[in-house]
VOTOR-725375 format. One record per residue (C-alpha): residue number from 0; x, y, z. Coordinates in Angstrom, 1 decimal, m for minus. Layout:
N
{atom NUM, {X, Y, Z}}
...
***
This chain:
219
{atom 0, {23.2, m1.6, 1.8}}
{atom 1, {25.1, m3.5, m1.0}}
{atom 2, {23.2, m6.3, m3.0}}
{atom 3, {25.1, m8.8, m5.3}}
{atom 4, {22.9, m10.4, m8.1}}
{atom 5, {23.7, m11.8, m11.4}}
{atom 6, {27.7, m11.0, m11.2}}
{atom 7, {26.8, m7.4, m10.4}}
{atom 8, {27.0, m5.3, m7.1}}
{atom 9, {24.1, m2.8, m6.7}}
{atom 10, {23.7, m0.5, m3.8}}
{atom 11, {20.4, 0.1, m2.2}}
{atom 12, {19.8, 3.7, m1.7}}
{atom 13, {17.1, 3.5, 0.9}}
{atom 14, {18.0, 4.8, 4.2}}
{atom 15, {17.1, 2.7, 7.2}}
{atom 16, {15.5, 4.8, 9.8}}
{atom 17, {15.8, 3.2, 13.3}}
{atom 18, {18.1, 0.3, 12.2}}
{atom 19, {16.4, m3.2, 12.1}}
{atom 20, {14.0, m2.2, 14.6}}
{atom 21, {10.3, m3.3, 13.8}}
{atom 22, {8.3, 0.0, 13.3}}
{atom 23, {5.2, 0.7, 15.6}}
{atom 24, {2.1, 2.9, 15.2}}
{atom 25, {1.6, 6.0, 17.4}}
{atom 26, {m0.1, 4.8, 20.8}}
{atom 27, {m1.9, 8.1, 21.3}}
{atom 28, {m5.4, 7.4, 22.7}}
{atom 29, {m4.7, 3.7, 23.2}}
{atom 30, {m5.8, 1.7, 26.2}}
{atom 31, {m6.0, m1.9, 27.6}}
{atom 32, {m8.7, m2.6, 25.0}}
{atom 33, {m7.3, m4.3, 22.0}}
{atom 34, {m10.4, m3.9, 20.2}}
{atom 35, {m10.8, m0.2, 20.8}}
{atom 36, {m7.0, 0.1, 19.9}}
{atom 37, {m7.6, m1.4, 16.5}}
{atom 38, {m10.8, 1.0, 16.1}}
{atom 39, {m8.2, 3.8, 16.4}}
{atom 40, {m5.9, 2.3, 13.9}}
{atom 41, {m8.5, 1.6, 11.4}}
{atom 42, {m9.9, 5.1, 11.5}}
{atom 43, {m6.3, 6.2, 10.8}}
{atom 44, {m5.7, 3.7, 8.0}}
{atom 45, {m8.8, 4.8, 5.9}}
{atom 46, {m7.4, 8.3, 5.7}}
{atom 47, {m3.8, 7.0, 5.3}}
{atom 48, {m4.8, 4.5, 2.6}}
{atom 49, {m6.2, 7.2, 0.2}}
{atom 50, {m2.8, 9.1, 0.4}}
{atom 51, {m0.9, 5.8, 0.0}}
{atom 52, {m2.8, 5.1, m3.2}}
{atom 53, {m1.9, 8.4, m4.6}}
{atom 54, {1.7, 8.1, m3.7}}
{atom 55, {2.1, 4.4, m4.7}}
{atom 56, {0.2, 5.4, m8.3}}
{atom 57, {2.6, 8.2, m8.9}}
{atom 58, {5.7, 6.2, m8.0}}
{atom 59, {4.7, 3.3, m10.4}}
{atom 60, {3.9, 5.9, m13.1}}
{atom 61, {7.3, 7.5, m12.8}}
{atom 62, {9.2, 4.3, m12.9}}
{atom 63, {7.7, 1.8, m15.3}}
{atom 64, {6.0, m0.3, m12.7}}
{atom 65, {2.3, m1.2, m12.3}}
{atom 66, {0.5, m0.3, m9.0}}
{atom 67, {m1.5, m3.0, m7.2}}
{atom 68, {m3.9, m1.5, m4.6}}
{atom 69, {m6.4, m3.6, m2.8}}
{atom 70, {m10.0, m2.2, m2.7}}
{atom 71, {m10.1, m2.5, 1.1}}
{atom 72, {m8.2, m2.4, 4.2}}
{atom 73, {m6.7, m5.6, 5.8}}
{atom 74, {m9.5, m7.7, 7.2}}
{atom 75, {m10.3, m7.0, 10.8}}
{atom 76, {m10.8, m10.6, 11.9}}
{atom 77, {m7.3, m11.4, 10.4}}
{atom 78, {m5.7, m8.2, 12.0}}
{atom 79, {m6.9, m9.2, 15.6}}
{atom 80, {m5.6, m12.7, 14.8}}
{atom 81, {m2.1, m11.3, 14.0}}
{atom 82, {m2.1, m8.9, 16.9}}
{atom 83, {m2.9, m11.6, 19.4}}
{atom 84, {m0.7, m14.4, 17.8}}
{atom 85, {2.2, m12.4, 16.8}}
{atom 86, {2.3, m9.3, 18.8}}
{atom 87, {0.8, m10.4, 22.2}}
{atom 88, {m2.0, m8.0, 21.9}}
{atom 89, {0.1, m4.9, 21.0}}
{atom 90, {m1.8, m3.3, 18.4}}
{atom 91, {0.8, m0.8, 17.7}}
{atom 92, {3.0, m3.4, 16.1}}
{atom 93, {0.2, m3.8, 13.2}}
{atom 94, {1.5, m1.9, 10.2}}
{atom 95, {0.0, m3.4, 7.2}}
{atom 96, {m3.9, m2.5, 7.6}}
{atom 97, {m3.3, 0.0, 4.8}}
{atom 98, {m1.0, m1.6, 2.1}}
{atom 99, {m0.3, m1.5, m1.7}}
{atom 100, {2.5, m2.8, m4.1}}
{atom 101, {4.0, m2.0, m7.2}}
{atom 102, {5.1, m4.9, m9.8}}
{atom 103, {8.0, m4.4, m12.3}}
{atom 104, {9.1, m6.3, m15.4}}
{atom 105, {12.9, m5.5, m14.9}}
{atom 106, {15.3, m5.4, m12.1}}
{atom 107, {16.7, m2.1, m13.1}}
{atom 108, {13.3, m0.6, m13.0}}
{atom 109, {12.5, m2.0, m9.5}}
{atom 110, {15.9, m0.4, m8.4}}
{atom 111, {14.6, 3.0, m9.8}}
{atom 112, {11.6, 2.4, m7.8}}
{atom 113, {13.5, 2.2, m4.7}}
{atom 114, {15.4, 5.5, m5.6}}
{atom 115, {12.2, 7.2, m6.0}}
{atom 116, {10.6, 5.8, m2.9}}
{atom 117, {13.8, 6.8, m1.0}}
{atom 118, {13.2, 10.3, m2.3}}
{atom 119, {9.6, 11.0, m1.9}}
{atom 120, {8.1, 8.8, 0.9}}
{atom 121, {8.9, 8.7, 4.4}}
{atom 122, {10.3, 5.3, 4.9}}
{atom 123, {10.4, 3.8, 8.6}}
{atom 124, {11.7, 0.3, 7.7}}
{atom 125, {13.2, m1.6, 4.6}}
{atom 126, {13.0, m5.4, 4.3}}
{atom 127, {15.1, m6.4, 1.3}}
{atom 128, {15.0, m9.9, 0.3}}
{atom 129, {16.9, m9.2, m2.9}}
{atom 130, {19.9, m8.4, m0.7}}
{atom 131, {19.0, m11.4, 1.7}}
{atom 132, {16.7, m14.0, 0.1}}
{atom 133, {14.7, m16.6, 2.0}}
{atom 134, {16.3, m19.9, 2.3}}
{atom 135, {14.2, m20.8, m0.8}}
{atom 136, {15.5, m18.0, m2.9}}
{atom 137, {12.2, m15.9, m2.8}}
{atom 138, {13.0, m12.2, m3.1}}
{atom 139, {10.8, m9.1, m2.7}}
{atom 140, {11.2, m5.5, m0.9}}
{atom 141, {9.0, m4.7, 1.6}}
{atom 142, {8.7, m1.0, 2.9}}
{atom 143, {6.9, 0.7, 5.8}}
{atom 144, {5.8, 4.1, 4.9}}
{atom 145, {4.7, 6.8, 7.3}}
{atom 146, {1.8, 8.8, 5.9}}
{atom 147, {1.2, 12.5, 6.8}}
{atom 148, {m1.6, 11.6, 9.7}}
{atom 149, {1.3, 9.5, 11.3}}
{atom 150, {m0.1, 6.0, 10.3}}
{atom 151, {2.5, 3.7, 9.1}}
{atom 152, {1.4, 1.5, 6.1}}
{atom 153, {3.0, m1.3, 3.9}}
{atom 154, {4.5, m1.2, 0.4}}
{atom 155, {5.8, m4.1, m1.5}}
{atom 156, {8.1, m3.9, m4.4}}
{atom 157, {7.8, m7.2, m6.8}}
{atom 158, {9.5, m8.5, m9.8}}
{atom 159, {6.8, m10.1, m12.4}}
{atom 160, {9.3, m13.0, m13.0}}
{atom 161, {9.6, m13.8, m9.3}}
{atom 162, {5.6, m13.6, m8.7}}
{atom 163, {5.3, m16.1, m11.6}}
{atom 164, {7.5, m18.7, m9.8}}
{atom 165, {5.7, m17.9, m6.3}}
{atom 166, {2.4, m18.6, m7.9}}
{atom 167, {3.6, m21.8, m9.7}}
{atom 168, {6.3, m24.3, m9.0}}
{atom 169, {7.6, m22.2, m6.2}}
{atom 170, {4.4, m22.5, m4.2}}
{atom 171, {4.3, m26.4, m4.8}}
{atom 172, {7.7, m26.3, m3.3}}
{atom 173, {6.8, m24.3, m0.5}}
{atom 174, {3.7, m26.5, 0.4}}
{atom 175, {5.7, m29.4, 0.4}}
{atom 176, {8.1, m27.9, 3.0}}
{atom 177, {5.3, m26.5, 5.0}}
{atom 178, {3.7, m30.0, 5.2}}
{atom 179, {7.1, m31.5, 6.5}}
{atom 180, {7.3, m28.5, 9.1}}
{atom 181, {3.8, m28.9, 10.1}}
{atom 182, {4.0, m32.9, 10.8}}
{atom 183, {7.0, m32.0, 13.2}}
{atom 184, {5.0, m29.3, 14.8}}
{atom 185, {1.8, m31.2, 15.2}}
{atom 186, {3.8, m34.1, 16.9}}
{atom 187, {5.8, m31.6, 19.1}}
{atom 188, {9.2, m32.8, 18.0}}
{atom 189, {12.1, m31.7, 16.2}}
{atom 190, {12.7, m32.2, 12.5}}
{atom 191, {14.5, m35.6, 11.8}}
{atom 192, {17.7, m35.7, 9.8}}
{atom 193, {15.8, m36.9, 6.9}}
{atom 194, {13.2, m34.3, 7.0}}
{atom 195, {15.8, m31.5, 7.3}}
{atom 196, {17.7, m33.2, 4.3}}
{atom 197, {14.5, m33.1, 2.3}}
{atom 198, {13.7, m29.6, 3.3}}
{atom 199, {17.1, m28.5, 2.2}}
{atom 200, {16.7, m30.4, m1.3}}
{atom 201, {13.4, m28.7, m1.8}}
{atom 202, {14.8, m25.2, m1.0}}
{atom 203, {17.8, m25.8, m3.5}}
{atom 204, {15.3, m26.6, m6.0}}
{atom 205, {13.3, m23.4, m5.3}}
{atom 206, {16.3, m21.2, m5.4}}
{atom 207, {17.3, m22.5, m8.8}}
{atom 208, {13.9, m21.4, m10.0}}
{atom 209, {13.9, m17.9, m8.4}}
{atom 210, {17.6, m17.3, m9.3}}
{atom 211, {16.6, m18.1, m13.0}}
{atom 212, {13.7, m15.8, m12.8}}
{atom 213, {15.9, m13.0, m11.3}}
{atom 214, {18.5, m13.4, m14.2}}
{atom 215, {15.5, m13.1, m16.8}}
{atom 216, {14.4, m9.8, m15.2}}
{atom 217, {18.2, m8.6, m15.6}}
{atom 218, {19.1, m9.0, m11.9}}
***
């Protein structure tokens, strides 16, 4: 995959396994009971999370990043909501019960992190939003990692500068866009031309902020 940022072209070294297909957990032992299927995944995730923590900490230490590791697995209630709303009851699609992230201060270090992940982790999906940013310009990298027990977990790679925008001015703009979209959804109608123009303007403002953040990180 080729990325172009700051006038430079960089090539991601991550190999995509299975193309753009969404990954899925093994369904061994699954039945028609969604709650029971989640029980199986959570038992696997408890084991996988420990291994993921070790691997994420090692990668971060080798590449100048900071490991960010949640103290617990994804909340069970939120997991059930996601399975029912997003995956129509298919619990195998849930691949972020165990998760972690690494935050970098420079784009070069983040690219080094990708290289190490590619060499030392079993990656089953890459979603690279440095190569394909959101309409608002937000960027990160999401990886799905298969651990030794077969469970698939989530690893995100971030830039400090991008996160600073996301938690500040970028979030305020995001909320404005979401408010406009929510009003149309509540009224069960399409966006008006004025609303679309407003969203485009807000996204353009956001993109400038994220572009500047990336540039300050050497990207």
